[in-house]
C-alpha positions as CSV (number, residue, x, y, z in Angstrom):
1,M,5.8,-8.8,-22.4
2,P,5.5,-5.6,-24.5
3,V,2.3,-3.4,-24.4
4,D,1.4,-1.5,-27.7
5,T,1.1,2.1,-27.5
6,H,-2.7,2.2,-27.5
7,H,-3.0,-0.1,-24.6
8,K,-0.3,2.0,-22.7
9,Q,-2.7,4.9,-22.9
10,A,-5.5,2.5,-21.8
11,L,-3.6,1.7,-18.7
12,A,-2.5,5.2,-17.8
13,I,-4.6,6.6,-14.8
14,D,-5.0,9.8,-12.8
15,F,-4.4,9.1,-8.9
16,C,-5.0,12.1,-6.5
17,G,-3.9,14.3,-9.3
18,L,-1.0,12.4,-10.3
19,P,-0.5,10.7,-13.6
20,F,0.5,7.0,-13.2
21,A,1.8,5.0,-16.3
22,S,-0.1,1.9,-15.0
23,P,-2.6,1.2,-12.3
24,L,0.0,-1.1,-10.6
25,V,1.6,0.1,-7.2
26,L,4.6,-1.5,-5.5
27,L,3.6,-1.7,-1.9
28,S,5.5,-0.4,1.1
29,G,7.8,-2.8,2.8
30,C,8.0,-5.3,-0.2
31,V,10.5,-3.3,-2.5
32,G,12.8,-1.6,0.0
33,F,13.3,2.1,-1.1
34,G,12.5,1.2,-4.6
35,E,15.9,-0.4,-5.7
36,E,15.6,-3.9,-4.7
37,Y,13.9,-5.3,-7.7
38,T,15.7,-3.3,-10.2
39,R,18.5,-5.8,-9.9
40,V,16.2,-8.4,-11.3
41,A,16.8,-8.9,-15.1
42,G,13.6,-8.2,-16.9
43,F,12.2,-5.9,-14.0
44,S,11.6,-2.1,-14.6
45,N,10.0,0.4,-12.3
46,R,8.7,1.9,-15.6
47,Q,6.2,-1.0,-15.5
48,V,4.3,0.5,-12.5
49,G,2.4,3.7,-11.8
50,A,4.2,4.2,-8.5
51,V,6.5,2.7,-5.8
52,C,5.6,3.1,-2.2
53,L,8.9,3.3,-0.1
54,K,9.6,1.5,3.0
55,G,7.9,2.7,6.0
56,T,9.8,5.6,7.5
57,T,10.0,6.7,11.1
58,G,11.6,10.0,12.7
59,D,14.6,8.1,14.0
60,A,16.3,5.0,13.0
61,R,14.8,1.7,14.0
62,L,16.5,-1.7,14.4
63,G,13.1,-3.5,14.0
64,N,11.9,-6.6,16.0
65,P,14.0,-9.7,16.8
66,P,14.1,-12.9,14.6
67,H,12.1,-14.8,13.3
68,R,10.7,-11.9,11.4
69,V,9.2,-13.9,8.6
70,Y,7.2,-17.0,8.2
71,E,5.6,-18.6,5.4
72,T,1.9,-19.9,6.0
73,P,-0.4,-21.7,3.8
74,D,-1.0,-19.5,0.9
75,G,0.4,-16.6,2.8
76,M,3.3,-15.1,4.8
77,L,3.5,-13.6,8.3
78,N,6.0,-10.8,9.0
79,A,6.9,-8.8,11.9
80,I,9.7,-6.5,10.7
81,G,9.1,-4.0,13.0
82,L,9.6,-1.0,11.0
83,Q,13.4,-1.3,10.6
84,N,14.6,1.7,8.7
85,P,17.4,4.3,9.0
86,G,15.3,7.3,9.9
87,V,13.8,10.2,7.9
88,D,16.8,12.3,7.6
89,H,18.8,9.5,6.0
90,V,16.1,8.6,3.7
91,V,15.6,12.4,2.4
92,D,19.3,13.2,2.4
93,E,21.0,9.8,1.2
94,I,18.3,7.7,-0.5
95,L,15.9,10.1,-2.5
96,P,18.8,11.8,-4.3
97,N,19.6,8.2,-5.8
98,L,16.3,7.3,-7.0
99,D,15.3,7.9,-10.7
100,F,12.1,10.1,-10.7
101,D,11.8,9.7,-14.3
102,E,10.9,6.1,-14.1
103,T,8.0,6.1,-12.1
104,R,6.1,8.0,-9.1
105,F,7.7,7.6,-5.6
106,I,5.4,7.6,-2.6
107,A,6.8,8.2,0.9
108,N,5.4,6.0,3.8
109,V,5.1,7.8,7.0
110,S,5.0,5.9,10.1
111,G,5.0,6.9,14.0
112,S,4.4,6.1,17.6
113,T,2.9,9.4,18.4
114,I,1.1,12.1,16.5
115,E,4.2,14.5,16.9
116,E,6.3,11.8,15.1
117,Y,3.9,11.5,12.2
118,I,3.9,15.3,12.0
119,R,7.9,15.5,11.9
120,V,8.3,12.8,9.4
121,T,5.6,14.3,7.1
122,Q,7.2,17.7,7.4
123,R,10.4,16.3,6.3
124,F,9.1,14.4,3.3
125,E,7.1,17.7,2.3
126,D,10.3,19.4,1.5
127,S,11.6,16.5,-0.7
128,P,11.0,15.2,-4.2
129,V,8.7,12.3,-3.2
130,D,5.4,12.7,-5.2
131,A,2.9,11.7,-2.5
132,I,2.8,10.6,1.1
133,E,1.0,7.5,2.5
134,I,0.3,7.4,6.1
135,N,0.6,4.1,7.7
136,I,-1.8,4.3,10.7
137,S,-1.5,0.7,11.9
138,C,1.3,1.6,14.2
139,P,0.7,1.4,17.8
140,N,-0.1,4.7,19.7
141,V,2.4,4.6,22.7
142,K,0.7,7.3,24.5
143,E,-2.6,5.3,24.5
144,G,-1.5,2.1,25.7
145,G,-0.3,0.6,22.3
146,V,-3.7,0.7,20.7
147,A,-3.1,1.0,16.8
148,F,-4.1,4.4,15.4
149,G,-5.9,2.8,12.6
150,N,-8.1,0.6,14.7
151,D,-9.7,3.6,16.2
152,P,-11.6,6.1,14.0
153,D,-10.9,9.0,16.2
154,M,-7.3,8.5,16.4
155,S,-7.1,7.8,12.7
156,A,-8.8,11.1,11.9
157,R,-6.3,13.0,14.2
158,V,-3.4,11.4,12.6
159,V,-4.8,12.4,9.0
160,E,-5.7,16.0,10.3
161,A,-2.3,16.7,11.8
162,C,-0.4,15.4,8.6
163,R,-2.9,17.4,6.4
164,K,-1.8,20.5,7.9
165,V,1.8,20.3,7.3
166,T,1.8,19.1,3.7
167,Q,0.5,20.0,0.4
168,K,1.5,16.8,-1.3
169,P,-1.3,14.2,-2.1
170,L,-2.0,12.4,1.1
171,I,-3.1,8.6,1.0
172,T,-4.2,6.9,4.3
173,K,-3.4,3.1,4.6
174,L,-6.3,1.5,6.3
175,S,-6.1,-1.4,8.6
176,P,-8.4,-4.4,8.4
177,N,-8.3,-5.2,12.0
178,Q,-11.1,-3.1,13.0
179,T,-15.0,-3.4,13.3
180,D,-16.0,-0.6,10.8
181,I,-13.5,0.1,8.1
182,A,-16.0,2.0,6.0
183,G,-16.8,4.3,9.0
184,N,-13.0,4.8,9.5
185,A,-12.5,5.7,5.8
186,R,-15.3,8.1,6.1
187,R,-13.4,9.8,9.3
188,C,-10.2,10.0,7.2
189,I,-11.9,11.6,4.2
190,E,-13.5,14.2,6.5
191,A,-10.0,14.8,8.0
192,G,-8.5,15.6,4.7
193,T,-7.0,12.6,2.9
194,D,-6.7,12.6,-0.6
195,G,-6.6,8.9,-1.2
196,L,-7.1,5.7,0.5
197,S,-5.1,2.3,0.6
198,A,-6.8,-0.9,1.6
199,I,-5.9,-3.1,3.2
200,N,-3.0,-3.4,5.5
201,T,-2.0,-6.7,6.7
202,L,-4.4,-8.9,8.8
203,M,-2.8,-9.8,12.3
204,G,-1.9,-13.4,12.9
205,M,0.3,-16.1,14.6
206,A,2.3,-19.0,13.8
207,I,3.0,-21.8,16.5
208,D,5.8,-24.3,16.6
209,T,4.1,-27.6,18.3
210,E,7.3,-29.2,19.2
211,R,8.6,-26.4,20.9
212,R,5.3,-25.0,22.2
213,R,6.3,-21.5,21.2
214,T,5.3,-18.9,18.7
215,V,7.4,-18.8,15.5
216,I,7.7,-15.0,15.1
217,G,10.0,-13.4,17.6
218,N,7.5,-10.6,18.0
219,N,4.8,-13.5,18.7
220,Q,2.4,-12.1,16.1
221,G,2.9,-10.5,12.7
222,G,0.9,-9.2,9.5
223,L,-0.6,-11.7,7.4
224,S,-0.2,-11.1,3.6
225,G,-0.5,-13.1,0.3
226,P,-3.3,-14.8,-1.5
227,A,-4.9,-16.1,1.9
228,V,-6.1,-12.5,2.6
229,K,-7.6,-11.9,-0.8
230,P,-11.4,-12.5,0.1
231,V,-11.1,-10.3,3.2
232,A,-9.3,-7.6,1.2
233,L,-11.8,-7.6,-1.8
234,L,-14.7,-7.1,0.8
235,R,-13.0,-4.3,2.6
236,V,-12.2,-2.4,-0.7
237,H,-15.7,-2.8,-1.8
238,Q,-16.9,-1.4,1.5
239,V,-14.5,1.4,1.3
240,Y,-15.5,2.3,-2.1
241,Q,-19.1,2.9,-1.0
242,V,-17.9,5.6,1.2
243,A,-15.2,6.9,-0.9
244,R,-17.0,7.1,-4.4
245,P,-19.3,10.0,-3.6
246,H,-16.2,12.1,-2.7
247,G,-14.1,11.1,-5.6
248,I,-11.4,9.6,-3.3
249,P,-9.4,6.9,-5.2
250,I,-8.3,3.6,-3.7
251,I,-5.3,1.5,-3.9
252,G,-6.6,-2.0,-3.4
253,Q,-4.2,-4.7,-2.3
254,G,-4.2,-8.0,-0.5
255,G,-2.9,-11.2,-2.0
256,V,-2.6,-10.1,-5.7
257,A,-0.9,-12.7,-7.7
258,S,-2.5,-12.6,-11.1
259,T,-4.2,-10.5,-13.7
260,D,-7.5,-12.0,-12.6
261,D,-6.6,-10.9,-9.0
262,A,-5.9,-7.3,-10.1
263,I,-9.1,-7.0,-12.1
264,Q,-11.1,-8.3,-9.1
265,F,-9.8,-5.5,-7.0
266,L,-10.6,-3.0,-9.8
267,L,-14.2,-4.3,-10.2
268,A,-14.5,-3.9,-6.2
269,G,-13.8,-0.3,-6.4
270,A,-10.0,0.1,-6.6
271,T,-8.6,2.8,-8.9
272,A,-5.0,1.3,-8.5
273,V,-3.9,-2.1,-7.5
274,G,-1.0,-2.8,-5.1
275,L,1.5,-5.7,-5.5
276,G,3.6,-7.0,-2.5
277,T,3.9,-10.5,-1.4
278,G,3.1,-11.7,-4.9
279,L,6.4,-10.3,-6.2
280,F,8.4,-12.7,-3.9
281,Y,7.3,-15.5,-5.8
282,D,7.5,-13.8,-9.2
283,P,9.6,-10.7,-9.6
284,L,8.3,-10.3,-13.2
285,L,4.7,-10.1,-12.3
286,C,4.0,-6.5,-13.1
287,G,4.6,-6.7,-16.6
288,K,2.4,-9.9,-17.0
289,I,-0.6,-8.1,-15.2
290,N,-0.1,-5.1,-17.5
291,H,-0.3,-7.2,-20.4
292,G,-3.2,-9.2,-19.0
293,I,-5.2,-6.2,-18.3
294,S,-4.6,-5.0,-21.6
295,D,-5.9,-8.1,-23.1
296,Y,-8.9,-8.0,-20.9
297,L,-10.0,-4.6,-22.1
298,K,-9.5,-5.6,-25.6
299,R,-11.6,-8.9,-25.3
300,H,-14.3,-6.9,-23.4
301,G,-14.5,-3.9,-25.8
302,M,-13.4,-1.6,-23.2
303,S,-11.0,1.6,-24.0
304,H,-9.6,2.3,-20.6
305,V,-8.8,0.6,-17.5
306,S,-10.9,3.1,-15.4
307,E,-14.0,1.5,-16.7
308,L,-13.3,-1.5,-14.5
309,T,-13.1,0.6,-11.3
310,G,-16.4,-0.2,-9.3
311,A,-18.0,-2.0,-12.4
312,L,-19.0,-5.0,-10.1
313,E,-22.7,-6.2,-10.2
314,L,-24.1,-7.5,-7.0
315,N,-26.5,-10.3,-6.9
């Protein structure tokens, strides 16, 4: 659906000093390394403000054993296991083939140790990516497998370490699988993050009753899709209370499948809205949401999408 020039301007935002053509962001792990959906007729990366590339580690990873994906009521479990070709291959072989005139590209850094986060971040620092997203939901192998993102101290240590080796905008992806996501966000801001991304997937399980076994090969996986949206909205609202005084923008995400979903995340405090699992059901969702937000602004007498951010009125 075409969006006129006036409303193209109304949708353009600034995120961590980067101009985005739209508040929509394609989420890491859902669009490969930025090329998968470009094969779909009618889809264009120009419809979004940025594309988050697949999670990348220091060395290549084969990922988890199958089954890796399982559809659940109003959602999807996945346990891919960070399958990727390693940061050197991504920088040397994949990035040169991306069209940086189409949209912004954000690297997603993952690791099992702080040293690995540093190594991958340093490699992306000397690359054309526009920003770096830190996936702190990875297990810390030196601390018994506890996810970095579920411990505020470890989260801050990862952010601080990455901050020291890059001048690019740094976005920290927060895990919902913790007691105090706002407190964690505060620690990440103090450690130097420029932006926040909320939320990552909720941990879940699926069971085959006939076999009396778990369905996912890894036994547990990340739950995404519409089922997680109420949790995601609350988490974004909670993080916004901490981020707003510091001017830290948020990519709000978790179950977005319509214009109304996207607007809800903006009202809760997001500056940009992430699309992931929703694209599996409708690959042309981006254009529809852009058009829908433009129509909403017009109907409500608003001139710019930024007027929606944090405009939620509590009872």
